[in-house]
GUSEMAR-442654 format. One line per 10 residues: number of its first residue (from 0); their letters; for each residue x, y, z of N, C-alpha, C. Coordinates in Angstrom, 1 decimal, decimal comma. Each point is the difference from the previous one (the first is absolute). Example, Ala and Ser with C-alpha at 12.3 -4.5 7.8 and 13.67 -1.06 7.14 Angstrom:
BEGIN
0> AS> 13,2/-5,7/7,8/-0,9/1,2/0,0/0,9/1,2/0,0 ~ -0,4/1,1/-0,7/0,9/1,1/0,0/-0,8/1,1/0,8
***
This chain:
BEGIN
0> MPTDADNKRQ> 197,0/-145,8/41,2/0,2/1,4/0,6/1,1/0,5/-0,4 ~ -0,2/1,5/-0,3/1,0/0,8/-0,1/1,0/0,3/1,1 ~ 1,3/-0,1/-0,2/1,1/0,7/1,0/0,1/1,1/0,2 ~ 0,6/0,6/1,0/0,3/1,4/-0,2/0,8/0,4/-1,0 ~ 1,0/-0,6/-0,5/0,9/0,0/-1,0/-0,8/0,1/-1,1 ~ -0,8/-0,6/-0,6/-1,0/0,1/-0,9/-0,9/1,2/0,1 ~ -0,6/0,3/1,0/-0,9/1,2/0,4/1,1/1,4/-0,4 ~ 1,1/-0,1/0,4/0,9/1,3/-0,3/0,3/0,0/-1,5 ~ 0,3/-1,1/-0,7/0,0/0,1/-1,2/-1,1/0,4/-1,0 ~ -1,0/-0,4/0,5/-1,3/0,5/-0,6/-0,1/1,5/0,1
10> AARDVIDILE> 0,3/0,4/1,3/-0,2/1,3/0,5/0,8/0,8/-1,0 ~ 1,5/-0,3/-0,2/0,8/0,6/-0,6/-0,4/0,0/-1,8 ~ -0,8/-0,8/-0,3/-0,4/-0,2/-1,5/-1,0/1,2/0,0 ~ -0,9/-0,1/1,1/-1,1/0,9/-0,1/0,4/1,6/-0,2 ~ 1,2/0,2/1,0/0,4/1,4/0,1/0,7/0,6/-1,2 ~ 0,8/-1,4/-1,1/0,5/0,3/-1,1/-1,0/0,5/-1,2 ~ -1,3/-0,9/0,4/-1,0/0,1/-1,2/-0,7/1,5/0,3 ~ 0,0/0,6/1,4/-0,6/1,2/0,2/0,9/1,0/-0,7 ~ 1,4/-0,1/0,4/1,1/0,9/-0,6/0,2/-0,1/-1,4 ~ -0,5/-1,0/-0,6/0,1/-0,3/-1,4/-1,4/1,0/-0,9
20> DISKILNTNL> -1,3/-0,1/0,7/-0,9/0,8/-0,4/0,3/1,5/0,5 ~ 0,3/0,2/1,0/0,7/1,6/0,0/0,9/0,4/-1,1 ~ 1,1/-1,0/-0,3/1,1/0,5/-0,7/-0,7/0,2/-1,5 ~ -1,0/-0,9/-0,5/-0,6/0,3/-1,2/-0,7/1,2/-0,2 ~ -0,8/0,3/1,0/-0,9/1,1/0,1/1,0/1,2/0,0 ~ 1,2/0,1/0,4/0,8/1,0/0,2/0,9/0,2/-1,1 ~ -0,1/-1,4/-0,7/0,9/0,1/-1,3/1,7/-0,1/0,1 ~ 0,0/-0,8/1,1/1,7/0,2/0,3/0,7/-1,1/-0,8 ~ -0,7/-0,9/-0,7/0,7/-0,9/-0,9/1,0/-1,2/0,6 ~ -0,3/0,0/1,6/0,7/-1,0/0,7/-1,1/-1,3/0,0
30> NRTELSLCVS> 1,3/-1,0/-0,1/-0,8/-1,4/0,0/-0,2/-0,6/1,2 ~ -0,4/-1,1/0,5/-0,1/-0,6/1,1/1,1/-0,4/0,9 ~ 1,2/-0,4/-1,0/1,2/0,0/0,6/0,7/1,3/0,5 ~ -0,1/0,6/-1,0/0,6/1,8/0,3/-0,7/0,5/1,3 ~ -1,3/-0,6/0,3/-0,7/0,8/0,9/0,6/-0,9/1,4 ~ 0,0/-1,4/-0,1/0,5/-0,9/1,2/1,2/0,6/0,3 ~ 0,9/0,3/-1,0/1,5/0,2/0,5/-0,2/1,7/0,7 ~ -0,8/0,8/-0,5/0,0/1,2/0,9/-0,5/-0,1/1,0 ~ -0,8/-0,7/0,4/-0,8/-0,5/1,3/1,2/-0,5/1,0 ~ 0,8/-0,8/-0,7/0,8/-0,8/0,8/1,1/1,0/0,5
40> LIENGVNPDA> 0,4/0,7/-1,0/0,9/1,2/0,3/-0,2/1,2/1,2 ~ -1,4/-0,1/-0,2/-0,4/1,1/1,2/-0,3/-0,5/1,2 ~ -0,2/-1,4/-0,2/-0,3/-0,7/1,3/1,4/-0,2/0,8 ~ 1,3/0,0/-0,9/1,1/0,1/0,5/0,9/1,1/0,2 ~ -1,0/1,4/0,1/0,3/1,1/0,5/0,6/1,1/-0,9 ~ -0,1/-0,3/-1,4/0,2/0,9/-1,2/-0,8/1,3/0,1 ~ 0,1/1,3/-0,1/-0,6/0,7/-0,2/-1,1/0,1/-1,3 ~ -1,2/-0,1/0,0/-1,0/0,1/-1,0/0,1/0,8/-1,0 ~ 0,3/1,4/0,7/0,3/1,2/-1,3/1,2/-0,2/-0,3 ~ 1,0/-0,5/0,5/1,5/-0,1/-0,8/-0,1/-1,3/-0,9
50> LAAVIKDLRK> -1,2/-0,8/0,1/0,0/-1,3/-1,0/-0,7/0,6/-0,9 ~ -1,1/0,7/0,2/-0,5/0,7/-1,1/0,7/0,9/-1,0 ~ 0,9/0,8/0,6/1,0/0,8/-0,9/0,8/-1,0/-0,8 ~ 0,3/-0,9/0,5/1,3/-1,1/-0,5/-1,1/-0,6/-1,2 ~ -1,0/-0,8/-0,2/-0,9/-0,5/-0,7/-0,1/1,3/-1,0 ~ -0,5/1,2/0,1/-0,2/1,1/-1,0/1,4/0,0/-0,8 ~ 1,2/0,2/0,8/1,5/0,4/-0,6/0,1/-1,0/-1,0 ~ -0,4/-1,4/0,5/0,5/-1,4/-0,7/-0,8/0,2/-1,3 ~ -1,4/0,6/0,0/-0,7/-0,3/-1,4/0,3/1,0/-0,5 ~ 0,5/1,2/0,3/0,4/1,1/-0,8/1,2/-0,3/-0,6
60> EAATVNRGQ> 0,7/-0,8/0,6/1,7/-0,3/-0,6/-0,5/-1,1/-1,2 ~ -1,0/-0,8/0,3/-0,4/-1,1/-0,8/-0,4/0,6/-1,4 ~ -0,9/1,1/0,2/-0,8/0,7/-1,3/1,1/0,4/-0,4 ~ 0,9/0,9/0,4/1,4/0,5/-0,9/0,8/-0,9/-0,7 ~ 0,2/-1,2/0,6/0,7/-1,1/-0,6/-0,6/-0,6/-1,1 ~ -1,5/-0,3/0,3/-1,0/-0,2/-1,2/0,1/0,9/-1,0 ~ 0,1/1,2/0,1/-0,2/0,8/-1,2/1,2/0,2/-0,7 ~ 1,3/-0,4/0,4/1,2/0,1/-0,4/0,3/-1,3/-1,1 ~ -1,0/-1,1/0,2/0,2/-0,9/-0,9/-0,5/0,0/-1,1
***
């Protein structure tokens, strides 16, 4: 019989599965680990808009660095 902890882990996996599907539809290029980290940050009080802005800035910076190589 599954414990409460097992049920919570399964629920978390289900949420990440759904977020991964949405991420693919929206072409965010975020993998499961990155999505999990984003969820964790947001659950711990990080502003979602600020997080999205940081991700966009990091991607722009990475693209600039990659073009320079």
